[in-house]
C-alpha positions in Angstrom: 126.6 156.2 14.0 128.7 158.0 11.5 127.1 161.3 12.4 127.8 160.7 16.1 131.5 160.0 15.4 131.9 163.0 13.2 130.4 165.3 15.8 132.9 163.8 18.3 135.8 164.5 16.0 134.6 168.1 15.4 134.2 168.7 19.1 137.6 167.4 19.9 139.1 169.5 17.1 137.5 172.7 18.6 138.7 171.7 22.1 142.3 171.3 20.8 142.1 174.6 18.9 140.9 176.5 22.1 143.7 174.9 24.2 146.3 175.8 21.6 145.2 179.4 21.4 145.2 179.7 25.2 148.7 178.1 25.4 150.1 180.5 22.7 148.6 183.5 24.5 150.1 182.2 27.8 153.6 181.8 26.2 153.5 185.4 24.9 152.4 186.6 28.4 155.3 184.8 30.0 157.8 186.1 27.4 156.6 189.7 28.3 157.2 189.0 32.0 160.8 188.0 31.3 161.5 190.9 29.0 163.8 193.3 30.8 163.7 191.2 34.0 167.5 190.9 34.2 167.2 187.1 34.3 169.4 184.9 32.2 168.7 184.8 28.4 168.7 181.0 28.8 165.3 181.4 30.6 163.6 181.9 27.2 164.6 178.4 26.2 163.6 177.0 29.6 160.3 178.7 29.0 159.9 177.1 25.6 160.6 173.7 27.0 158.0 174.2 29.8 155.4 174.0 27.0 156.7 170.5 26.2 157.2 169.4 29.8 155.6 171.7 32.5 157.2 169.8 35.4 160.9 169.9 36.0 163.2 169.0 38.9 166.3 171.2 39.1 168.7 168.2 38.2 166.8 167.9 34.8 167.4 171.6 34.1 171.0 171.2 35.1 171.5 168.3 32.7 169.5 169.7 29.8 171.2 173.1 29.8 174.6 171.8 30.9 174.8 174.3 33.8 175.8 173.8 37.4 173.1 172.8 40.0 173.1 176.3 41.6 172.7 177.9 38.2 169.8 175.6 37.4 168.1 176.4 40.7 168.7 180.1 40.2 167.1 180.0 36.8 164.1 178.1 38.2 163.7 180.4 41.1 163.7 183.4 38.7 160.8 181.8 37.0 159.1 181.3 40.4 159.7 185.0 41.2 157.9 186.0 38.0 154.9 183.8 38.7 155.6 181.3 36.0 156.6 178.3 38.1 155.5 177.0 41.5 157.8 175.1 43.7 156.8 171.5 44.7 158.3 169.3 47.5 158.6 165.7 46.3 157.9 163.2 49.0 160.1 160.5 47.7 163.2 162.7 47.6 164.2 165.8 49.4 164.8 167.6 46.1 162.6 170.4 44.9 160.7 170.3 41.7 158.9 173.0 39.8 155.6 173.0 38.0 154.0 175.5 35.6 150.5 175.2 36.9 148.9 177.4 34.2 150.2 175.1 31.4 149.2 172.0 33.3 145.7 173.4 33.9 145.1 174.4 30.3 146.4 171.1 29.0 144.5 168.8 31.4 141.4 170.7 32.5 137.9 169.4 31.5 137.1 170.5 28.0 133.7 171.7 29.0 135.3 174.5 31.1 137.0 176.0 28.1 
């Protein structure tokens, strides 16, 4: 039984290591996409925060970064234009939300696919 548990812990640790490596590589790729893009420098912080919460409605961005709603939307649309975010339409409200599909997929995909 102990052998079984230790193998499970080792497999989970390897899975977590692979996911972390993929997320770090993705973050670097996204930073390169933003370099020289002409987008706001604030987007680098927005990008960092996506790795904590890959889903964000524009009002959250507005509140977190203390910017106007149009500025928050412009920031998020810039990330959409660079292929980092995808726009979602929420059914409960008529507001738009944004998702970083790549982060979500790496974080939640089946470990056997890694």
